[in-house]
N, CA, C and O of each residue as an XYZ file, in Angstrom:
632
protein
N     -67.134     57.652    149.560
C     -66.196     56.819    150.315
C     -64.772     57.231    150.178
O     -64.365     57.638    149.090
N     -63.898     57.142    151.339
C     -62.675     57.649    151.299
C     -61.740     56.721    150.676
O     -61.905     55.503    150.736
N     -60.722     57.300    150.054
C     -59.615     56.460    149.374
C     -58.347     56.424    150.233
O     -57.714     57.415    150.599
N     -58.083     55.225    150.486
C     -56.756     55.210    151.363
C     -55.463     54.691    150.444
O     -55.537     53.852    149.547
N     -54.348     55.341    150.851
C     -53.259     55.146    150.113
C     -52.371     54.186    150.963
O     -52.088     54.663    152.062
N     -51.965     53.191    150.763
C     -51.106     52.398    151.595
C     -49.507     52.840    151.416
O     -49.052     52.775    150.274
N     -48.763     53.221    152.339
C     -47.490     53.424    152.170
C     -46.552     52.629    152.854
O     -46.611     52.627    154.083
N     -45.662     51.926    152.263
C     -44.831     51.231    153.052
C     -43.759     51.981    153.651
O     -43.088     52.712    152.922
N     -43.486     51.891    154.994
C     -42.576     52.627    155.904
C     -41.304     51.880    155.837
O     -41.340     50.695    156.169
N     -40.174     52.403    155.451
C     -38.920     51.744    155.586
C     -38.080     52.310    156.822
O     -37.794     53.505    156.898
N     -37.743     51.468    157.687
C     -37.121     51.989    158.898
C     -35.760     52.558    158.546
O     -35.052     52.112    157.643
N     -35.469     53.516    159.284
C     -34.302     54.398    158.885
C     -33.000     53.399    158.873
O     -32.211     53.641    157.959
N     -32.676     52.387    159.686
C     -31.494     51.752    159.668
C     -31.643     50.881    158.195
O     -30.633     50.680    157.521
N     -32.888     50.420    157.784
C     -32.798     49.651    156.477
C     -32.532     50.610    155.307
O     -31.799     50.277    154.376
N     -33.175     51.878    155.372
C     -33.059     52.875    154.355
C     -31.494     53.230    154.252
O     -30.982     53.297    153.135
N     -30.717     53.460    155.431
C     -29.305     53.751    155.359
C     -28.678     52.522    154.998
O     -27.657     52.665    154.325
N     -29.011     51.366    155.262
C     -28.244     50.367    154.608
C     -28.406     50.092    153.137
O     -27.516     49.590    152.452
N     -29.506     50.423    152.722
C     -29.859     50.465    151.117
C     -29.025     51.401    150.506
O     -28.545     51.122    149.407
N     -28.718     52.704    151.161
C     -28.070     53.764    150.700
C     -26.604     53.372    150.463
O     -26.063     53.503    149.365
N     -25.924     52.832    151.672
C     -24.689     52.363    151.606
C     -24.330     51.396    150.576
O     -23.230     51.436    150.024
N     -25.187     50.562    150.310
C     -25.060     49.480    149.292
C     -25.066     50.027    147.983
O     -24.302     49.613    147.111
N     -26.029     51.093    147.770
C     -25.776     51.683    146.387
C     -24.729     52.461    146.263
O     -24.139     52.545    145.186
N     -24.339     53.158    147.379
C     -22.846     54.117    147.239
C     -21.868     52.979    146.914
O     -21.334     53.026    145.805
N     -21.578     52.011    147.695
C     -20.656     50.851    147.339
C     -20.781     50.348    145.898
O     -19.782     50.436    145.185
N     -21.867     49.849    145.419
C     -22.059     49.566    143.771
C     -21.503     50.815    143.074
O     -20.523     50.750    142.332
N     -22.083     51.821    143.307
C     -21.726     52.989    142.444
C     -20.135     53.212    142.413
O     -19.576     53.443    141.340
N     -19.490     53.145    143.504
C     -17.939     53.412    143.448
C     -17.305     52.178    142.880
O     -16.461     52.273    141.988
N     -17.655     51.113    143.330
C     -17.058     49.728    142.591
C     -16.999     50.053    140.997
O     -16.015     49.803    140.300
N     -18.174     50.635    140.539
C     -18.187     50.738    139.013
C     -17.507     51.891    138.351
O     -17.113     51.897    137.184
N     -17.402     52.934    139.274
C     -16.717     54.252    138.803
C     -15.501     54.631    139.471
O     -15.347     55.766    139.922
N     -14.454     53.544    139.569
C     -13.123     53.990    139.814
C     -12.668     53.237    141.110
O     -11.464     52.984    141.137
N     -13.368     52.852    142.131
C     -12.933     52.299    143.363
C     -13.250     51.013    143.211
O     -14.310     50.650    142.699
N     -12.244     50.132    143.698
C     -12.574     48.660    143.746
C     -12.972     48.374    145.176
O     -12.957     49.339    145.941
N     -13.324     47.206    145.648
C     -13.646     46.658    146.769
C     -12.624     46.714    147.672
O     -11.464     46.486    147.330
N     -12.982     47.038    148.968
C     -12.034     47.053    150.131
C     -11.084     45.676    150.127
O     -11.457     44.552    149.790
N     -10.045     45.981    150.490
C      -9.108     44.752    150.436
C      -9.214     43.895    151.506
O      -8.897     42.721    151.316
N      -9.624     44.269    152.676
C      -9.855     43.763    153.914
C     -11.453     43.635    154.209
O     -12.195     44.616    154.159
N     -11.885     42.364    154.512
C     -13.389     42.265    154.881
C     -13.771     42.820    156.024
O     -14.956     42.947    156.334
N     -12.720     43.223    156.794
C     -13.107     43.787    158.194
C     -13.325     45.316    158.105
O     -13.449     45.936    159.161
N     -13.383     45.994    156.879
C     -13.767     47.140    156.456
C     -15.192     47.449    156.718
O     -16.079     46.818    156.144
N     -15.457     48.449    157.610
C     -16.944     48.603    158.056
C     -17.679     49.946    157.706
O     -18.873     50.159    157.918
N     -16.826     50.780    157.164
C     -17.521     52.112    156.892
C     -16.513     52.915    155.904
O     -15.300     52.707    155.860
N     -17.164     53.799    155.176
C     -16.518     54.496    154.273
C     -16.445     55.932    154.443
O     -17.576     56.411    154.516
N     -15.566     56.746    154.527
C     -15.541     58.081    155.023
C     -16.121     58.820    153.531
O     -16.010     58.366    152.392
N     -16.688     59.948    153.919
C     -17.193     60.791    152.843
C     -15.967     61.510    152.093
O     -15.073     62.075    152.723
N     -16.002     61.443    150.808
C     -14.851     61.769    149.914
C     -15.187     62.628    148.807
O     -16.112     62.308    148.060
N     -14.471     63.781    148.611
C     -14.504     64.701    147.357
C     -13.288     64.431    146.532
O     -12.175     64.338    147.048
N     -13.497     64.310    145.279
C     -12.347     64.177    144.412
C     -12.246     65.580    143.434
O     -13.192     65.824    142.685
N     -11.323     66.288    143.464
C     -11.429     67.387    142.468
C     -10.205     67.426    141.448
O      -9.177     66.894    141.867
N     -10.170     67.898    140.359
C      -9.305     67.883    139.455
C      -8.891     69.247    138.834
O      -9.818     69.934    138.408
N      -7.799     69.668    138.740
C      -7.393     71.056    138.372
C      -6.547     70.614    137.043
O      -6.575     69.470    136.589
N      -5.886     71.557    136.560
C      -5.083     71.570    135.340
C      -3.582     70.773    135.726
O      -2.871     70.153    134.934
N      -3.362     70.979    137.081
C      -2.104     70.312    137.480
C      -2.120     69.377    138.560
O      -1.045     68.902    138.929
N      -3.230     69.031    139.142
C      -3.259     67.846    140.003
C      -4.781     67.337    140.492
O      -5.802     68.024    140.445
N      -4.695     66.254    140.869
C      -6.086     66.024    141.594
C      -6.199     66.225    143.103
O      -5.162     66.063    143.745
N      -7.222     66.528    143.704
C      -7.139     66.765    145.136
C      -8.199     65.890    145.623
O      -9.294     65.882    145.060
N      -7.945     65.148    146.639
C      -8.833     64.202    147.411
C      -8.978     64.942    148.766
O      -8.062     65.423    149.433
N     -10.584     64.939    149.105
C     -10.641     65.618    150.504
C     -11.483     64.358    151.138
O     -12.533     63.888    150.699
N     -10.798     63.978    152.192
C     -11.754     62.953    152.891
C     -11.929     63.241    154.391
O     -11.017     63.460    155.188
N     -13.233     63.206    154.644
C     -13.651     63.580    156.129
C     -13.438     62.510    157.061
O     -14.024     61.428    157.062
N     -12.495     62.927    157.904
C     -12.186     61.883    159.154
C     -12.131     62.735    160.387
O     -11.125     62.889    161.079
N     -13.435     63.332    160.620
C     -13.162     63.971    161.962
C     -12.877     63.021    163.150
O     -13.268     61.854    163.177
N     -12.108     63.665    164.204
C     -12.051     63.178    165.405
C     -10.891     62.042    165.423
O     -10.706     61.275    166.368
N     -10.236     62.063    164.370
C      -9.092     61.031    164.167
C      -7.721     61.744    164.351
O      -7.646     62.966    164.226
N      -6.853     61.129    164.590
C      -5.430     61.709    164.667
C      -4.652     61.096    163.476
O      -4.971     60.063    162.888
N      -3.516     61.935    163.189
C      -3.073     61.641    161.877
C      -2.239     60.240    162.131
O      -1.989     59.559    161.136
N      -1.886     59.875    163.168
C      -1.188     58.478    163.390
C      -2.110     57.369    163.353
O      -1.719     56.206    163.254
N      -3.292     57.691    163.429
C      -4.380     56.629    163.113
C      -4.837     56.387    161.486
O      -5.670     55.534    161.180
N      -4.224     57.187    160.582
C      -4.450     57.150    159.298
C      -3.227     56.605    158.440
O      -2.123     56.983    158.833
N      -3.251     55.936    157.544
C      -2.209     55.287    156.661
C      -2.549     55.590    155.180
O      -3.705     55.317    154.857
N      -1.762     56.094    154.249
C      -1.877     56.492    152.973
C      -0.725     55.817    152.333
O       0.433     56.044    152.682
N      -1.055     54.965    151.371
C      -0.093     54.142    150.692
C      -0.297     54.332    149.094
O      -1.432     54.522    148.655
N       0.830     54.275    148.233
C       0.564     54.250    146.858
C       1.264     52.857    146.411
O       2.415     52.535    146.706
N       0.425     52.155    145.707
C       1.080     50.836    145.451
C       0.630     50.302    144.164
O      -0.563     50.000    144.141
N       1.312     50.108    143.060
C       0.971     49.490    141.791
C      -0.246     50.185    141.239
O      -1.172     49.470    140.856
N      -0.349     51.413    141.157
C      -1.364     52.125    140.423
C      -2.460     52.460    141.289
O      -3.387     53.098    140.791
N      -2.513     52.120    142.568
C      -3.595     52.451    143.348
C      -3.303     53.262    144.560
O      -2.199     53.064    145.068
N      -4.109     54.164    145.135
C      -3.995     55.027    146.376
C      -4.932     54.418    147.254
O      -6.147     54.337    147.074
N      -4.229     53.968    148.278
C      -5.126     53.229    149.422
C      -4.918     54.170    150.801
O      -3.787     54.512    151.144
N      -5.931     54.494    151.441
C      -6.309     55.135    152.519
C      -7.058     54.375    153.371
O      -8.199     53.988    153.120
N      -6.348     54.116    154.533
C      -6.913     53.402    155.711
C      -6.644     53.938    157.127
O      -5.745     54.725    157.424
N      -7.466     53.448    157.878
C      -7.319     53.510    159.285
C      -8.253     53.104    160.200
O      -9.077     52.317    159.736
N      -8.406     53.437    161.539
C      -9.373     53.094    162.540
C      -9.536     54.109    163.463
O      -8.643     54.625    164.135
N     -10.960     54.428    163.467
C     -11.503     55.506    164.355
C     -12.197     54.840    165.503
O     -13.335     54.378    165.421
N     -11.386     54.813    166.668
C     -12.169     54.337    167.809
C     -13.094     55.263    168.502
O     -13.062     56.493    168.504
N     -14.001     54.388    169.146
C     -15.110     55.054    170.006
C     -14.525     55.201    171.463
O     -13.837     54.317    171.975
N     -14.872     56.468    172.137
C     -14.635     56.514    173.359
C     -15.893     56.393    174.173
O     -16.350     57.471    174.552
N     -16.444     55.485    174.466
C     -17.660     55.514    175.263
C     -17.647     56.116    176.611
O     -16.708     56.040    177.403
N     -18.911     56.799    176.829
C     -18.931     57.348    178.139
C     -19.517     56.359    179.255
O     -20.587     55.786    179.051
N     -18.856     56.189    180.339
C     -19.453     55.356    181.263
C     -20.649     55.585    182.040
O     -21.341     54.660    182.467
N     -20.901     56.811    182.227
C     -22.134     57.463    182.733
C     -23.254     57.534    182.111
O     -24.243     57.996    182.679
N     -23.294     57.100    180.865
C     -24.430     57.132    179.969
C     -25.416     56.029    180.432
O     -25.103     54.853    180.614
N     -26.719     56.595    180.606
C     -27.808     55.538    180.816
C     -28.581     55.058    179.534
O     -29.045     53.922    179.430
N     -28.687     56.136    178.464
C     -29.433     55.655    177.428
C     -28.806     56.313    176.327
O     -28.247     57.397    176.499
N     -28.852     55.709    175.113
C     -28.367     56.217    173.757
C     -29.623     56.452    172.824
O     -30.332     55.519    172.447
N     -29.854     57.844    172.463
C     -31.064     58.059    171.707
C     -30.819     58.099    170.168
O     -31.720     57.960    169.341
N     -29.458     58.311    169.861
C     -29.062     58.163    168.379
C     -27.714     57.886    168.232
O     -26.867     58.223    169.060
N     -27.458     57.213    167.085
C     -26.017     56.861    166.958
C     -25.779     57.229    165.345
O     -26.314     56.525    164.489
N     -25.048     58.231    165.023
C     -24.827     58.664    163.597
C     -23.394     58.547    163.181
O     -23.221     58.488    161.964
N     -22.408     58.506    163.886
C     -20.966     58.613    163.634
C     -20.430     57.137    163.485
O     -20.699     56.246    164.291
N     -19.669     56.979    162.404
C     -19.183     55.578    162.122
C     -17.765     55.356    162.845
O     -16.905     56.197    162.582
N     -17.457     54.412    163.646
C     -16.235     53.902    164.294
C     -15.850     52.550    163.569
O     -16.616     51.785    162.984
N     -14.563     52.440    163.733
C     -13.938     51.135    163.425
C     -13.043     51.311    162.202
O     -12.697     52.390    161.721
N     -12.725     50.112    161.777
C     -11.861     50.322    160.508
C     -12.419     50.677    159.324
O     -13.626     50.533    159.129
N     -11.523     51.218    158.339
C     -12.133     51.646    157.047
C     -10.912     51.704    156.152
O      -9.754     51.898    156.519
N     -11.334     51.513    154.971
C     -10.185     51.563    153.897
C     -10.821     52.034    152.407
O     -11.864     51.550    151.969
N     -10.142     52.910    151.798
C     -10.668     53.325    150.570
C      -9.533     53.202    149.656
O      -8.375     53.453    149.987
N      -9.911     52.794    148.458
C      -9.040     52.295    147.428
C      -9.245     52.976    146.079
O     -10.271     52.709    145.452
N      -8.399     53.791    145.605
C      -8.648     54.644    144.373
C      -7.655     54.217    143.251
O      -6.459     54.019    143.465
N      -8.242     54.096    142.068
C      -7.312     53.681    140.869
C      -6.465     54.935    140.510
O      -7.180     55.927    140.369
N      -5.219     55.151    140.334
C      -4.662     56.332    139.868
C      -4.518     56.327    138.299
O      -4.364     55.237    137.750
N      -4.562     57.529    137.509
C      -4.329     57.613    136.213
C      -2.726     57.435    136.076
O      -1.930     57.529    137.011
N      -2.461     57.202    134.942
C      -0.937     56.759    134.528
C      -0.038     58.236    134.202
O       1.182     58.316    134.064
N      -0.916     59.211    134.138
C      -0.134     60.502    134.048
C      -0.141     61.201    135.166
O      -0.786     62.239    135.312
N       0.717     60.572    136.188
C       0.688     61.195    137.581
C       1.974     61.170    138.198
O       2.641     60.190    137.866
N       2.503     61.933    138.972
C       3.656     62.032    139.520
C       3.780     61.289    140.783
O       3.901     62.011    141.773
N       3.779     59.957    140.999
C       3.594     59.239    142.302
C       4.539     59.664    143.449
O       4.184     59.648    144.628
N       5.806     60.058    143.015
C       6.667     60.326    144.039
C       6.516     61.659    144.536
O       7.170     61.900    145.550
N       5.696     62.739    143.991
C       5.194     63.808    144.463
C       3.884     64.040    145.269
O       3.530     65.125    145.730
N       3.254     62.925    145.365
C       2.015     62.771    146.132
C       2.310     63.235    147.647
O       3.332     62.950    148.273
N       1.274     63.969    148.102
C       1.368     64.406    149.494
C       0.155     64.456    150.183
O      -0.884     64.654    149.554
N       0.150     64.285    151.531
C      -0.964     64.439    152.275
C      -0.928     65.216    153.522
O       0.062     65.224    154.254
N      -2.078     65.910    153.780
C      -2.088     66.880    154.920
C      -3.561     66.700    155.716
O      -4.645     66.623    155.138
N      -3.374     66.657    157.040
C      -4.544     66.505    157.933
C      -4.746     67.798    158.579
O      -3.903     68.397    159.247
N      -6.041     68.208    158.298
C      -6.305     69.511    158.989
C      -7.737     69.714    159.435
O      -8.686     69.551    158.668
N      -7.832     69.994    160.420
C      -9.323     70.292    161.151
C     -10.378     69.188    160.665
O     -11.457     69.495    160.160
N      -9.954     67.879    160.870
C     -11.062     66.764    160.432
C     -10.833     66.341    159.145
O     -11.414     65.298    158.844
N     -10.061     66.923    158.189
C     -10.131     66.458    156.789
C      -8.799     66.078    156.360
O      -7.842     66.803    156.631
N      -8.662     64.986    155.706
C      -7.423     64.579    155.139
C      -7.161     65.116    153.765
O      -8.082     64.780    153.020
N      -6.332     65.760    153.212
C      -6.141     66.215    151.876
C      -5.041     65.504    151.243
O      -3.920     65.479    151.749
N      -5.304     64.985    150.259
C      -4.236     64.333    149.417
C      -4.073     65.084    148.025
O      -5.009     65.280    147.251
N      -2.853     65.450    147.827
C      -2.622     66.227    146.384
C      -1.893     65.175    145.661
O      -0.913     64.644    146.184
N      -2.344     64.812    144.396
C      -1.919     63.873    143.430
C      -1.437     64.607    142.240
O      -2.215     64.716    141.292
N      -0.108     65.190    142.157
C       0.270     66.196    140.929
C       0.306     65.231    139.697
O       0.787     64.099    139.683
N      -0.375     65.985    138.529
C      -0.249     65.491    137.137
C       1.196     65.644    136.601
O       1.969     66.556    136.896
N       1.407     64.739    135.872
C       2.830     64.907    135.077
C       2.524     65.802    133.955
O       1.481     65.722    133.306
N       3.494     66.690    133.731
C       3.320     67.789    132.903
C       3.345     67.257    131.395
O       4.273     66.528    131.041
N       2.316     67.623    130.495
C       2.393     67.294    129.228
C       3.531     68.035    128.523
O       3.881     69.193    128.753
N       4.123     67.074    127.508
C       5.308     67.621    126.793
C       4.616     68.376    125.485
O       3.756     67.829    124.795
N       5.066     69.563    125.275
C       4.803     70.062    124.211
C       5.742     69.915    122.769
O       6.807     70.498    122.566
N       5.110     69.061    121.920
C       6.004     68.824    120.667
C       5.595     69.535    119.615
O       4.422     69.879    119.467
N       6.631     69.835    118.722
C       6.218     70.243    117.552
C       5.805     69.161    116.433
O       6.434     68.104    116.409
N       4.858     69.366    115.583
C       4.552     68.331    114.638
C       5.708     67.845    113.682
O       6.416     68.741    113.222
N       5.951     66.744    113.376
C       7.286     66.131    112.794
C       6.375     65.581    111.400
O       5.356     64.890    111.384
N       7.120     66.143    110.317
C       6.676     65.819    108.896
C       7.270     64.450    108.634
O       8.437     64.210    108.941
N       6.446     63.512    108.046
C       7.197     62.113    107.696
C       7.288     62.183    106.250
O       6.321     62.485    105.551
N       8.478     61.899    105.779
C       8.900     61.831    104.479
C       8.157     60.460    103.810
O       7.942     59.483    104.528
N       7.847     60.468    102.614
C       7.084     59.403    101.949
C       8.261     58.935    101.166
O       8.907     59.715    100.466
N       8.574     57.553    101.285
C       9.565     56.868    100.400
C       8.789     56.241     99.267
O       7.634     55.823     99.344
N       9.420     56.230     98.412
C       8.962     55.747     97.006
C      10.003     54.665     96.327
O      11.185     54.884     96.065
N       9.353     53.578     96.132
C      10.344     52.485     95.499
C      10.159     52.805     93.971
O       9.116     52.659     93.334
N      11.349     53.264     93.508
C      11.319     53.792     92.150
C      11.475     52.672     91.156
O      11.289     52.867     89.955
N      11.798     51.560     91.622
C      11.857     50.299     90.565
C      10.499     49.868     90.262
O      10.329     49.145     89.281
N       9.424     50.253     91.047
C       8.096     49.859     90.705
C       7.279     50.940     89.893
O       6.091     50.781     89.609
N       7.973     51.985     89.567
C       7.336     52.928     88.835
C       7.295     52.666     87.400
O       8.251     52.075     86.899
N       6.322     53.027     86.683
C       6.299     52.644     85.246
C       6.781     53.942     84.376
O       6.075     54.948     84.448
N       7.828     53.963     83.645
C       8.315     55.155     82.777
C       7.137     55.760     82.059
O       6.154     55.157     81.629
N       7.398     57.073     81.997
C       6.506     57.863     81.306
C       6.950     58.399     80.028
O       6.198     59.113     79.363
């Protein structure tokens, strides 16, 4: 007698929605807060790297112009937002697949305290937004010996 295994198929759209929800919950728990605006519809892919002197954020924003992107630093937060507009083709009869996200987006990052906020810079190149967040240099201090004070009036004579 043959054995059958029942496998539940999850439609691709539902699987993608579950993945986005998982990513959103992961990011909220590990450094990003929820988007400020409820109209935010997508989150660009982002890499965050750290070196000895700075943090580097690399955000994938293919097909956008620098004028469509805004980078703000406010109250210990780095906010990147923009709007990727779709330019539909009028002579299209049928769409077979849609995989590019369009519309408003907003990313919100908590900044560490040891950064130089006035030195943050952003560069848009070949579809990627690069944001450099320089660290504040650590001060090299010599150890300081603390003198112990003794209240001689409470000492017992020997």
